[in-house]
C-alpha positions in Angstrom: 0.0 0.0 0.0 2.8 2.5 1.0 4.6 1.6 -2.3 1.4 2.4 -4.2 0.9 5.7 -2.4 4.5 6.7 -3.3 3.9 5.7 -6.9 0.8 7.8 -7.0 2.7 10.8 -5.7 5.1 10.4 -8.6 2.3 10.1 -11.1 0.7 13.2 -9.6 3.9 15.3 -10.3 3.6 14.2 -14.0 -0.1 15.1 -14.2 -1.0 11.4 -15.0 -4.4 10.0 -14.1 -4.7 8.0 -10.9 -7.5 6.5 -8.9 -10.1 8.8 -7.3 -13.0 7.4 -5.4 -16.5 9.1 -5.5 -19.3 9.0 -3.0 -22.9 10.3 -3.3 -25.0 11.1 -0.3 -28.7 12.0 -0.2 -30.0 14.7 2.2 -33.8 15.0 2.7 -35.5 18.3 3.3 -39.1 19.5 3.5 -37.9 22.9 2.3 -37.8 21.6 -1.3 -41.0 20.2 -2.9 -40.8 16.4 -3.5 -41.8 16.8 -7.2 -38.9 19.1 -7.8 -35.5 17.9 -9.1 -33.0 17.3 -6.4 -30.3 19.9 -6.0 -26.9 18.4 -7.0 -23.9 19.7 -5.1 -20.3 18.7 -5.6 -18.1 19.1 -2.5 -14.4 19.9 -2.8 -12.0 20.1 0.2 -8.4 19.9 1.1 -7.0 19.9 -2.4 -3.8 21.5 -1.0 -2.8 22.5 -4.6 -2.7 18.9 -5.8 -2.8 18.1 -9.5 -5.3 15.5 -10.7 -4.4 14.9 -14.3 -3.2 17.4 -16.8 -5.1 20.7 -16.3 -7.1 19.0 -13.4 -9.0 17.1 -16.1 -9.8 14.2 -13.8 -11.7 16.4 -11.4 -13.4 18.4 -14.1 -14.5 15.2 -15.8 -16.1 14.0 -12.5 -17.9 17.4 -12.2 -19.4 16.8 -15.7 -20.4 13.3 -15.0 -22.2 14.3 -11.8 -24.1 17.1 -13.6 -23.6 19.4 -10.6 -25.7 22.5 -10.1 -23.3 23.9 -7.6 -19.7 23.4 -6.4 -19.0 24.2 -2.8 -15.5 24.1 -1.3 -15.0 23.5 2.4 -11.5 25.0 2.6 -7.8 24.2 2.3 -7.7 24.3 -1.5 -4.1 25.7 -1.3 -1.2 25.3 1.1 -0.7 27.9 3.8 3.0 28.1 3.4 5.2 31.1 2.6 5.8 31.3 -1.2 3.8 28.0 -1.7 2.4 27.5 -5.2 -1.3 28.0 -5.9 -1.4 27.3 -9.6 -3.1 23.9 -9.5 -5.9 25.2 -7.3 -6.4 28.2 -9.6 -6.3 25.8 -12.6 -9.2 23.8 -11.2 -11.3 27.0 -10.7 -10.4 28.1 -14.2 -11.9 24.9 -15.5 -15.0 25.2 -13.3 -15.5 28.8 -14.5 -16.1 27.4 -18.1 -19.1 25.5 -16.8 -22.5 27.1 -15.9 -22.1 26.5 -12.2 -22.4 28.4 -9.0 -18.9 28.1 -7.3 -18.5 29.1 -3.7 -15.3 28.6 -1.7 -15.0 28.9 2.1 -11.8 29.3 3.9 -10.0 26.5 5.7 -7.2 27.0 8.2 -4.6 27.3 5.4 -6.4 30.2 3.7 -7.3 31.7 7.1 -3.8 32.0 8.3 -2.6 33.5 5.0 -5.4 36.1 5.3 -4.9 36.9 8.9 -1.1 37.0 8.9 0.0 39.2 6.0 3.2 40.1 7.9 4.3 36.6 7.2 2.5 35.6 4.0 2.6 39.0 2.3 0.1 39.3 -0.6 -0.4 35.5 -1.1 -4.0 35.5 0.0 -5.0 38.6 -1.8 -3.4 37.4 -5.0 -5.2 34.0 -4.7 -8.6 35.4 -4.0 -8.3 38.1 -6.7 -7.7 35.4 -9.3 -10.7 33.4 -8.0 -13.0 36.3 -7.9 -12.0 37.2 -11.5 -13.3 33.7 -12.4 -16.6 34.4 -10.7 -15.9 32.4 -7.6 -17.7 33.7 -4.4 -15.5 33.7 -1.3 -17.7 34.4 1.8 -15.5 35.1 4.8 -18.0 35.2 7.8 -20.6 36.2 5.2 -23.6 34.6 3.6 -24.4 34.0 -0.1 -27.8 33.4 -1.5 -28.5 31.0 -4.4 -32.1 30.1 -5.1 -33.0 26.7 -6.5 -36.6 26.0 -7.7 -38.9 27.0 -4.9 -36.2 26.8 -2.2 -34.0 29.7 -1.1 -30.5 28.6 -0.2 -28.2 30.4 2.1 -24.5 29.4 2.0 -22.6 30.6 5.1 -18.8 30.8 5.0 -17.5 30.5 8.6 -13.9 31.3 9.4 -13.1 29.6 12.7 -10.4 31.3 14.8 -7.0 29.7 14.3 -6.6 28.6 17.9 -9.1 25.9 17.2 -6.7 24.3 14.8 -3.7 23.9 17.1 -2.0 20.5 17.4 -2.2 18.1 20.3 -5.5 19.4 21.8 -9.1 20.3 21.0 -10.0 23.7 22.4 -13.5 23.8 24.0 -16.0 25.6 21.8 -19.3 27.1 22.9 -20.6 28.4 19.5 -20.6 32.1 20.5 -18.1 33.0 17.8 -20.4 31.5 15.1 -23.3 33.6 16.3 -21.2 36.7 16.5 -19.9 36.4 13.0 -23.0 35.1 11.2 -25.9 36.0 13.4 -28.8 33.6 13.5 -30.0 31.9 10.3 -33.3 32.9 8.8 -36.0 30.3 9.4 -37.0 30.1 5.8 -34.6 28.5 3.3 -32.1 25.8 3.3 -28.9 26.7 5.2 -25.5 25.3 4.3 -22.5 26.0 6.5 -19.0 25.9 5.1 -17.1 25.2 8.4 -14.0 23.2 7.4 -13.4 21.9 11.0 -16.0 19.1 11.6 -15.1 18.5 15.3 -17.8 20.9 16.5 -20.8 19.5 14.6 -23.2 19.6 17.4 -22.8 23.4 17.7 -23.2 23.9 14.0 -26.4 21.8 14.1 -27.7 23.8 17.1 -27.0 27.0 15.3 -29.3 26.0 12.5 -27.2 24.6 9.7 -29.4 22.1 7.7 -26.1 20.9 6.1 -22.6 21.4 7.3 -19.7 20.8 4.8 -16.3 20.1 6.3 -13.0 18.4 5.7 -9.7 19.1 7.6 -9.2 15.7 9.2 -8.1 14.0 6.0 -10.1 10.9 6.8 -7.9 10.1 9.8 -4.9 9.6 7.5 -4.6 5.9 8.3 -7.9 3.8 8.5 -8.4 0.5 10.3 -11.4 -1.8 9.4 -14.2 -1.5 11.9 -12.5 1.4 13.6 -12.1 4.2 11.1 -9.5 7.0 11.1 -6.6 6.7 13.4 -5.0 10.1 13.7 -5.7 13.7 12.6 -3.3 16.4 11.3 -3.6 17.8 14.9 -2.3 14.5 16.2 -5.6 13.5 17.9 -6.4 9.8 17.9 -9.5 8.2 16.5 -11.5 11.3 15.4 -15.3 11.0 15.7 -16.1 12.8 12.5 -13.4 11.6 10.1 -15.3 11.2 6.8 -18.7 10.6 5.4 -22.3 11.5 6.3 -23.5 12.3 9.9 -26.9 13.3 11.3 -28.0 14.9 14.5 -31.6 15.9 15.3 -32.5 16.3 11.6 -29.3 18.3 10.7 -26.6 16.8 8.6 -22.9 17.1 8.0 -20.8 15.7 5.2 -17.0 15.4 5.8 -14.6 15.0 3.0 -11.4 13.0 3.5 -9.8 15.5 1.1 -8.3 15.5 -2.4 -4.7 16.1 -1.3 -2.2 16.0 1.5 0.3 18.4 3.0 2.5 17.7 6.1 1.8 14.0 6.2 2.0 13.1 2.5 0.6 9.6 2.6 -2.7 7.7 3.2 -3.2 4.1 4.2 -6.6 2.5 3.4 -7.9 6.0 3.0 -8.2 7.1 -0.7 -9.1 10.6 -1.7 -12.8 11.2 -2.3 -14.8 13.4 -4.5 -18.3 13.8 -2.9 -21.6 14.4 -4.6 -24.6 15.5 -2.5 -28.3 15.2 -3.6 -30.7 17.5 -1.7 -34.0 15.7 -2.2 -37.3 17.4 -1.5 -39.9 15.9 0.8 -42.2 19.0 1.1 
């Protein structure tokens, strides 16, 4: 397995196709009429400037096959390192801009630290977001975007969690107040999607009112064991509760991507990258 992972990394550098798993989850909601076509969302997270085929064609082909109405990014599409390249992430957004899609990108901890620490990262964040905005990508930083679909108003909230909640070796207690302070309370009408990146605090997102939270960050637990799941997070926490997949709490849902790339720990064991499709199906 490790030899195959190393070979895949070498293929990646050459822009040659390699295996990418896909998953599709269904989310029911009475906010959409049952006779209306399900909303098709493609979730991207934790690309970390990885290349998937020449010109990101492997990812773009998957977008076309899924017939997505909307592409939502749950953060860490680039690497938050000084002078790190961003060209592969921008190339993906360039490809998406040629399709008639709503594309909305929330910040993960990598984008957040570039934005919040210009004394260290200089103009990296501004340069990256300027390119994306020129391509029509919306980047809500503690803001809300509206995108109506059939009879259902949709509110996409981009939440930038403070950086102290991403520190290694511990999980800082979280009471949700920061979420209310930055985004207020969600309107009762409409379907609310929260781009939160860090899935650890799902119960607070659900309590706040997110019908669907989209997250990543934990890279699926990096190493996965049968019957147990992810072993360790990038923050060096063992056996994370929300490592990848679909979760539900009191009628609220969260989908966690294991990511499309890696950074500090550049391997995966029994934990392939996923591209995730989500169908929002009406029951109203």
